[in-house]
MIPATI-459639 format. One line per field, with one value per atom (N, C-alpha, C): residue number from 1; z, y, x; atom name. Coordinates in steps of 0.2 Angstrom, whole numbers. Example, Ala and Ser with C-alpha at 12.3 -4.5 7.8 and 13.67 -1.06 7.14 Angstrom:
2
i	[1/1/1/2/2/2]
z	[39/39/39/35/36/39]
y	[-28/-22/-16/-11/-5/0]
x	[66/62/66/64/68/64]
at	[N/CA/C/N/CA/C]
//
This chain:
234
i	[1/1/1/2/2/2/3/3/3/4/4/4/5/5/5/6/6/6/7/7/7/8/8/8/9/9/9/10/10/10/11/11/11/12/12/12/13/13/13/14/14/14/15/15/15/16/16/16/17/17/17/18/18/18/19/19/19/20/20/20/21/21/21/22/22/22/23/23/23/24/24/24/25/25/25/26/26/26/27/27/27/28/28/28/29/29/29/30/30/30/31/31/31/32/32/32/33/33/33/34/34/34/35/35/35/36/36/36/37/37/37/38/38/38/39/39/39/40/40/40/41/41/41/42/42/42/43/43/43/44/44/44/45/45/45/46/46/46/47/47/47/48/48/48/49/49/49/50/50/50/51/51/51/52/52/52/53/53/53/54/54/54/55/55/55/56/56/56/57/57/57/58/58/58/59/59/59/60/60/60/61/61/61/62/62/62/63/63/63/64/64/64/65/65/65/66/66/66/67/67/67/68/68/68/69/69/69/70/70/70/71/71/71/72/72/72/73/73/73/74/74/74/75/75/75/76/76/76/77/77/77/78/78/78/79/79/79/80/80/80/81/81/81/82/82/82/83/83/83/84/84/84/85/85/85/86/86/86/87/87/87/88/88/88/89/89/89/90/90/90/91/91/91/92/92/92/93/93/93/94/94/94/95/95/95/96/96/96/97/97/97/98/98/98/99/99/99/100/100/100/101/101/101/102/102/102/103/103/103/104/104/104/105/105/105/106/106/106/107/107/107/108/108/108/109/109/109/110/110/110/111/111/111/112/112/112/113/113/113/114/114/114/115/115/115/116/116/116/117/117/117/118/118/118/119/119/119/120/120/120/121/121/121/122/122/122/123/123/123/124/124/124/125/125/125/126/126/126/127/127/127/128/128/128/129/129/129/130/130/130/131/131/131/132/132/132/133/133/133/134/134/134/135/135/135/136/136/136/137/137/137/138/138/138/139/139/139/140/140/140/141/141/141/142/142/142/143/143/143/144/144/144/145/145/145/146/146/146/147/147/147/148/148/148/149/149/149/150/150/150/151/151/151/152/152/152/153/153/153/154/154/154/155/155/155/156/156/156/157/157/157/158/158/158/159/159/159/160/160/160/161/161/161/162/162/162/163/163/163/164/164/164/165/165/165/166/166/166/167/167/167/168/168/168/169/169/169/170/170/170/171/171/171/172/172/172/173/173/173/174/174/174/175/175/175/176/176/176/177/177/177/178/178/178/179/179/179/180/180/180/181/181/181/182/182/182/183/183/183/184/184/184/185/185/185/186/186/186/187/187/187/188/188/188/189/189/189/190/190/190/191/191/191/192/192/192/193/193/193/194/194/194/195/195/195/196/196/196/197/197/197/198/198/198/199/199/199/200/200/200/201/201/201/202/202/202/203/203/203/204/204/204/205/205/205/206/206/206/207/207/207/208/208/208/209/209/209/210/210/210/211/211/211/212/212/212/213/213/213/214/214/214/215/215/215/216/216/216/217/217/217/218/218/218/219/219/219/220/220/220/221/221/221/222/222/222/223/223/223/224/224/224/225/225/225/226/226/226/227/227/227/228/228/228/229/229/229/230/230/230/231/231/231/232/232/232/233/233/233/234/234/234]
z	[0/0/0/-4/-4/2/4/10/9/13/12/6/2/-4/-2/-6/-4/-6/-11/-14/-14/-10/-10/-11/-16/-18/-19/-21/-23/-30/-32/-39/-42/-48/-51/-58/-61/-68/-70/-76/-79/-86/-88/-95/-99/-105/-109/-106/-103/-100/-104/-110/-114/-117/-116/-118/-114/-114/-111/-103/-101/-94/-91/-95/-93/-92/-97/-96/-89/-88/-82/-76/-76/-70/-69/-75/-74/-71/-73/-70/-63/-61/-54/-49/-51/-47/-47/-52/-52/-48/-48/-43/-36/-35/-28/-25/-30/-28/-30/-34/-37/-42/-42/-48/-53/-59/-64/-70/-71/-77/-82/-88/-93/-98/-100/-106/-111/-117/-122/-127/-132/-138/-137/-138/-138/-131/-126/-120/-118/-114/-113/-105/-103/-96/-93/-87/-84/-78/-72/-66/-64/-63/-60/-65/-63/-68/-71/-77/-79/-84/-86/-91/-96/-103/-108/-110/-110/-113/-116/-123/-126/-124/-120/-118/-110/-108/-100/-97/-100/-97/-96/-101/-100/-95/-95/-90/-83/-82/-75/-73/-77/-76/-74/-78/-77/-71/-69/-63/-57/-57/-51/-51/-57/-56/-54/-56/-54/-46/-44/-38/-33/-36/-31/-29/-31/-29/-34/-33/-37/-32/-32/-27/-30/-36/-39/-46/-49/-56/-58/-63/-66/-73/-74/-80/-84/-88/-91/-99/-102/-109/-112/-118/-122/-129/-133/-140/-141/-145/-147/-142/-137/-132/-128/-126/-121/-123/-124/-126/-119/-119/-113/-110/-115/-112/-109/-111/-107/-101/-101/-94/-90/-92/-87/-84/-88/-86/-80/-82/-77/-70/-71/-64/-61/-65/-62/-58/-61/-58/-51/-51/-45/-40/-41/-36/-33/-37/-34/-31/-31/-28/-20/-17/-10/-8/-2/0/0/1/1/-5/-11/-17/-19/-24/-26/-34/-36/-44/-45/-50/-51/-59/-60/-67/-70/-75/-78/-82/-80/-84/-87/-87/-90/-88/-88/-85/-90/-96/-101/-99/-95/-93/-88/-85/-81/-84/-88/-92/-99/-102/-109/-113/-120/-125/-132/-136/-142/-147/-151/-157/-154/-148/-145/-141/-143/-139/-137/-141/-139/-134/-135/-130/-123/-123/-117/-114/-117/-114/-111/-114/-112/-105/-105/-99/-93/-95/-90/-87/-91/-89/-85/-86/-82/-75/-75/-68/-64/-67/-64/-62/-66/-64/-58/-58/-52/-46/-45/-39/-38/-43/-42/-40/-42/-40/-33/-31/-25/-19/-21/-16/-16/-22/-22/-19/-20/-18/-11/-8/-2/3/2/7/7/1/0/2/4/5/-1/-6/-13/-13/-14/-15/-23/-25/-32/-33/-36/-37/-44/-46/-53/-53/-58/-59/-66/-65/-71/-73/-78/-79/-84/-84/-89/-95/-97/-103/-100/-102/-100/-106/-106/-112/-113/-118/-120/-128/-130/-137/-141/-138/-141/-141/-136/-137/-142/-142/-148/-155/-155/-162/-164/-159/-161/-163/-159/-160/-167/-169/-175/-181/-180/-186/-187/-183/-183/-187/-189/-194/-191/-184/-181/-174/-175/-169/-163/-164/-158/-155/-158/-155/-152/-155/-151/-145/-145/-138/-133/-135/-131/-128/-132/-130/-125/-125/-121/-114/-114/-108/-105/-109/-106/-103/-105/-102/-95/-92/-85/-81/-75/-71/-70/-70/-69/-75/-81/-87/-90/-89/-92/-93/-97/-97/-91/-89/-84/-87/-83/-85/-83/-87/-85/-78/-77/-70/-64/-66/-61/-60/-66/-66/-62/-63/-60/-52/-50/-43/-40/-43/-40/-40/-45/-45/-39/-38/-33/-26/-25/-19/-18/-23/-22/-20/-23/-22/-15/-13/-7/-1/-2/4/6/1/2/4/9/11/14/15/17/12/5/0/-5/-6/-11/-14/-21/-24/-26/-25/-26/-33/-36/-43/-42/-42/-41/-48/-47/-53/-53/-59/-59/-66/-65/-70/-70/-65/-64/-64/-62/-61/-67/-73/-79/-79/-74/-74/-69/-67/-62/-66/-63/-65/-72/-74/-80/-86/-92/-98/-104/-110/-115/-119/-118/-120/-125/-127/-131/-138/-142/-148/-153/-150/-154/-157/-163/-166/-162/-164/-160/-161/-155/-154/-150/-150/-146/-140/-135/-129/-124/-118/-113/-111/-111/-109/-114/-120/-125/-124]
y	[-6/0/6/11/17/21/25/29/36/41/48/51/48/51/53/58/61/56/52/48/40/38/32/26/22/16/16/22/23/21/18/16/21/24/29/28/29/29/36/38/44/44/47/46/52/51/56/58/53/54/54/55/55/62/67/74/79/85/91/90/92/92/85/80/73/70/72/70/72/79/82/78/77/73/66/63/56/57/62/63/65/69/72/66/62/56/51/50/45/47/53/55/55/56/56/49/43/37/33/36/32/27/22/17/19/21/25/21/21/17/22/22/27/25/29/28/34/32/37/34/38/35/36/31/31/32/29/30/28/31/30/30/26/26/32/35/40/37/39/36/30/31/25/20/14/9/10/8/10/4/4/0/4/3/6/2/4/0/5/3/8/8/2/1/2/6/7/0/-4/-10/-15/-15/-19/-16/-10/-6/-7/-7/-8/-15/-20/-27/-28/-26/-27/-24/-18/-14/-18/-21/-25/-31/-34/-40/-39/-33/-32/-29/-24/-21/-22/-25/-26/-21/-14/-9/-3/2/9/14/19/24/31/32/38/38/41/41/49/50/57/57/60/61/67/66/72/72/66/65/70/73/77/74/77/75/68/64/57/52/54/49/46/49/46/48/43/45/45/49/49/42/37/30/28/29/27/30/37/41/38/37/34/27/23/16/17/22/22/25/30/33/28/24/19/14/12/7/9/15/18/18/20/21/14/9/2/-2/1/-2/0/-2/-1/7/8/15/19/26/31/32/31/33/40/43/50/50/55/56/64/65/71/73/77/79/85/85/91/94/100/104/110/116/122/128/134/140/142/140/143/140/134/132/136/141/146/153/155/161/161/156/156/158/156/158/158/163/164/158/157/151/145/143/137/134/134/132/125/121/114/112/115/114/117/123/127/123/121/117/110/107/101/102/107/108/111/115/117/111/107/101/97/96/92/95/102/105/104/104/103/96/91/84/83/86/85/86/92/94/89/87/82/76/73/67/67/73/74/73/75/74/67/64/57/52/53/48/49/54/56/50/47/42/36/35/29/31/38/40/42/43/45/52/55/62/63/69/70/78/80/86/88/94/96/102/102/108/111/118/122/126/124/128/134/139/144/142/147/146/142/136/132/130/131/130/123/120/113/113/107/106/108/107/109/117/120/128/130/127/128/127/122/120/125/127/131/138/140/147/147/141/141/141/140/141/148/152/159/163/169/174/176/177/179/175/170/165/169/173/176/181/184/189/185/179/175/173/170/168/173/179/185/187/187/188/183/177/171/173/175/177/183/188/195/194/188/187/185/184/181/186/188/193/192/186/185/186/187/189/183/177/171/165/160/154/150/146/141/135/130/124/118/113/106/104/106/104/107/113/117/114/111/108/101/98/92/92/98/99/100/104/104/98/94/87/83/83/79/82/88/91/88/89/86/79/75/67/66/69/67/71/77/82/85/85/89/84/81/75/78/84/87/91/90/93/89/90/87/92/90/95/102/102/108/109/115/116/121/118/122/126/133/137/138/136/137/141/148/152/159/160/166/172/171/177/179/175/177/179/177/178/184/188/193/200/205/212/213/219/221/221/221/221/224/225/228/222/221/215/216/222/223/221/218/216/219/225/230/235/238/244/250/256/262/263/265/267/272/276/281/278/282/279/285/284/289/292/288/291/296/296/301/308]
x	[4/0/5/3/6/5/10/9/12/9/11/8/3/1/-7/-9/-16/-21/-20/-26/-23/-19/-16/-20/-19/-22/-30/-32/-39/-40/-46/-47/-51/-49/-52/-53/-59/-61/-61/-57/-58/-60/-65/-67/-64/-62/-59/-52/-48/-42/-36/-36/-30/-28/-31/-29/-32/-29/-32/-34/-39/-41/-41/-43/-44/-36/-32/-25/-22/-23/-21/-24/-30/-33/-30/-29/-26/-19/-15/-8/-8/-13/-13/-15/-20/-23/-17/-14/-9/-3/-1/5/3/-4/-7/-8/-6/-6/-12/-16/-22/-21/-25/-25/-30/-27/-31/-33/-40/-42/-46/-44/-46/-51/-55/-59/-57/-54/-52/-48/-47/-43/-36/-32/-25/-22/-25/-23/-15/-12/-5/-4/1/2/6/5/8/12/9/12/9/3/-1/-3/-4/-6/-13/-15/-21/-23/-29/-31/-36/-35/-39/-44/-50/-56/-61/-63/-67/-74/-76/-83/-84/-88/-89/-90/-95/-97/-90/-86/-80/-75/-75/-70/-72/-79/-81/-80/-82/-81/-74/-69/-62/-59/-62/-60/-62/-68/-70/-66/-64/-60/-53/-50/-43/-43/-48/-47/-53/-58/-64/-68/-67/-70/-69/-73/-72/-73/-68/-68/-70/-69/-71/-72/-77/-78/-78/-74/-73/-76/-82/-85/-82/-77/-74/-75/-76/-77/-82/-80/-84/-84/-88/-88/-90/-86/-88/-86/-82/-79/-83/-89/-94/-101/-105/-112/-116/-122/-126/-127/-128/-130/-124/-118/-112/-111/-112/-112/-117/-123/-128/-126/-123/-121/-116/-111/-105/-108/-113/-116/-120/-123/-128/-124/-118/-114/-111/-108/-105/-110/-117/-122/-124/-123/-125/-119/-113/-108/-108/-102/-102/-102/-104/-105/-99/-100/-94/-90/-93/-90/-91/-88/-90/-89/-93/-93/-91/-87/-85/-87/-92/-93/-90/-86/-83/-88/-90/-95/-91/-94/-91/-94/-91/-93/-99/-99/-104/-111/-111/-117/-121/-117/-119/-120/-116/-116/-119/-119/-121/-115/-116/-111/-114/-112/-115/-114/-118/-118/-116/-118/-117/-122/-128/-134/-134/-132/-132/-127/-121/-115/-117/-120/-122/-127/-132/-138/-135/-131/-128/-124/-120/-116/-121/-126/-130/-134/-136/-140/-135/-129/-124/-123/-123/-122/-129/-134/-141/-142/-139/-140/-135/-130/-125/-129/-133/-136/-142/-146/-151/-148/-143/-140/-137/-134/-132/-137/-143/-149/-151/-152/-155/-150/-143/-138/-135/-137/-134/-136/-142/-144/-139/-136/-131/-124/-123/-116/-112/-115/-111/-112/-106/-105/-105/-108/-108/-107/-101/-100/-98/-97/-95/-90/-86/-82/-84/-84/-85/-80/-75/-69/-71/-67/-68/-63/-59/-54/-48/-48/-42/-38/-31/-27/-27/-30/-30/-29/-28/-27/-34/-40/-46/-46/-44/-44/-39/-33/-28/-31/-35/-37/-43/-47/-52/-49/-44/-41/-38/-35/-31/-36/-43/-47/-50/-48/-51/-46/-48/-44/-38/-38/-32/-31/-28/-27/-24/-19/-16/-20/-24/-29/-34/-37/-42/-39/-33/-30/-30/-28/-27/-34/-39/-46/-48/-46/-48/-44/-38/-35/-38/-40/-42/-49/-53/-60/-60/-54/-53/-49/-51/-48/-41/-38/-31/-27/-31/-27/-23/-25/-22/-26/-24/-28/-27/-32/-30/-27/-24/-21/-24/-24/-26/-24/-18/-15/-19/-22/-26/-33/-36/-42/-41/-36/-34/-33/-30/-30/-36/-41/-48/-51/-50/-54/-51/-45/-42/-44/-45/-48/-55/-59/-66/-66/-62/-62/-59/-53/-50/-50/-51/-51/-58/-62/-69/-74/-73/-78/-84/-85/-91/-95/-92/-95/-99/-105/-109/-114/-115/-120/-116/-110/-106/-104/-105/-101/-96/-90/-84/-82/-83/-81/-74/-71/-63/-62/-63/-64/-59/-55/-51/-56/-62/-67/-70/-70/-73/-80/-84/-91/-92/-87/-88/-88/-91/-91/-95/-94/-98/-93/-96/-93/-97/-94/-98/-101/-107/-111/-116/-118/-123/-121/-126/-125/-130/-133/-137/-133/-136/-133/-135/-132/-134/-141/-144/-151/-152/-158/-160/-164/-164/-168/-169/-172/-173/-166/-161/-154/-151/-154/-151/-153]
at	[N/CA/C/N/CA/C/N/CA/C/N/CA/C/N/CA/C/N/CA/C/N/CA/C/N/CA/C/N/CA/C/N/CA/C/N/CA/C/N/CA/C/N/CA/C/N/CA/C/N/CA/C/N/CA/C/N/CA/C/N/CA/C/N/CA/C/N/CA/C/N/CA/C/N/CA/C/N/CA/C/N/CA/C/N/CA/C/N/CA/C/N/CA/C/N/CA/C/N/CA/C/N/CA/C/N/CA/C/N/CA/C/N/CA/C/N/CA/C/N/CA/C/N/CA/C/N/CA/C/N/CA/C/N/CA/C/N/CA/C/N/CA/C/N/CA/C/N/CA/C/N/CA/C/N/CA/C/N/CA/C/N/CA/C/N/CA/C/N/CA/C/N/CA/C/N/CA/C/N/CA/C/N/CA/C/N/CA/C/N/CA/C/N/CA/C/N/CA/C/N/CA/C/N/CA/C/N/CA/C/N/CA/C/N/CA/C/N/CA/C/N/CA/C/N/CA/C/N/CA/C/N/CA/C/N/CA/C/N/CA/C/N/CA/C/N/CA/C/N/CA/C/N/CA/C/N/CA/C/N/CA/C/N/CA/C/N/CA/C/N/CA/C/N/CA/C/N/CA/C/N/CA/C/N/CA/C/N/CA/C/N/CA/C/N/CA/C/N/CA/C/N/CA/C/N/CA/C/N/CA/C/N/CA/C/N/CA/C/N/CA/C/N/CA/C/N/CA/C/N/CA/C/N/CA/C/N/CA/C/N/CA/C/N/CA/C/N/CA/C/N/CA/C/N/CA/C/N/CA/C/N/CA/C/N/CA/C/N/CA/C/N/CA/C/N/CA/C/N/CA/C/N/CA/C/N/CA/C/N/CA/C/N/CA/C/N/CA/C/N/CA/C/N/CA/C/N/CA/C/N/CA/C/N/CA/C/N/CA/C/N/CA/C/N/CA/C/N/CA/C/N/CA/C/N/CA/C/N/CA/C/N/CA/C/N/CA/C/N/CA/C/N/CA/C/N/CA/C/N/CA/C/N/CA/C/N/CA/C/N/CA/C/N/CA/C/N/CA/C/N/CA/C/N/CA/C/N/CA/C/N/CA/C/N/CA/C/N/CA/C/N/CA/C/N/CA/C/N/CA/C/N/CA/C/N/CA/C/N/CA/C/N/CA/C/N/CA/C/N/CA/C/N/CA/C/N/CA/C/N/CA/C/N/CA/C/N/CA/C/N/CA/C/N/CA/C/N/CA/C/N/CA/C/N/CA/C/N/CA/C/N/CA/C/N/CA/C/N/CA/C/N/CA/C/N/CA/C/N/CA/C/N/CA/C/N/CA/C/N/CA/C/N/CA/C/N/CA/C/N/CA/C/N/CA/C/N/CA/C/N/CA/C/N/CA/C/N/CA/C/N/CA/C/N/CA/C/N/CA/C/N/CA/C/N/CA/C/N/CA/C/N/CA/C/N/CA/C/N/CA/C/N/CA/C/N/CA/C/N/CA/C/N/CA/C/N/CA/C/N/CA/C/N/CA/C/N/CA/C/N/CA/C/N/CA/C/N/CA/C/N/CA/C/N/CA/C/N/CA/C/N/CA/C/N/CA/C/N/CA/C/N/CA/C/N/CA/C/N/CA/C/N/CA/C/N/CA/C/N/CA/C/N/CA/C/N/CA/C/N/CA/C/N/CA/C/N/CA/C/N/CA/C/N/CA/C/N/CA/C/N/CA/C/N/CA/C/N/CA/C/N/CA/C/N/CA/C/N/CA/C/N/CA/C/N/CA/C/N/CA/C/N/CA/C/N/CA/C/N/CA/C/N/CA/C/N/CA/C]
//
């Protein structure tokens, strides 16, 4: 048994654990002593042992065969990596295993603030945050904690790709930095540290949405999308 580590010998499943925020979470939990199992394309080993399986049912079955328990589920995958059906299966399994487990859902700040030209994405992230709170209520009777993290602009391969598709990638990246009070992008490692805190230290937290945004949602900004108009103030 590992000693002196924050999450020693805990068994963790991370979806979407091969790049970006998910990769950071895998690395952080592994360095803290966790036994990490991933869902994602092209999985690679970091510090802790892991097993790559493309199907949640297989992953859960092998997890139980190898370790006999599951301590934490991090639902991070987006895009094509994890379908709602797969996510539902993983949550269902965790809720039916032994008590005192926890689930961490990776949502997004835009689920709170909204974002232009992204109705489907915003609705999905908003629903994930709301689902977290509802699940926290229902599953508290079984000792299962359910929390979420809502990151702002985090420098990931996805952000880099989206910026590269704009007319001025350098300006787009700077806008992303300027949108946050600290004037910079967050890092996957910072998201991972927040996830480890919720999993290992925040034992009295459930139904919490941890906003990790460098204050992007605070204060006023120039938001009007209207043209010049007359009104009582003119």
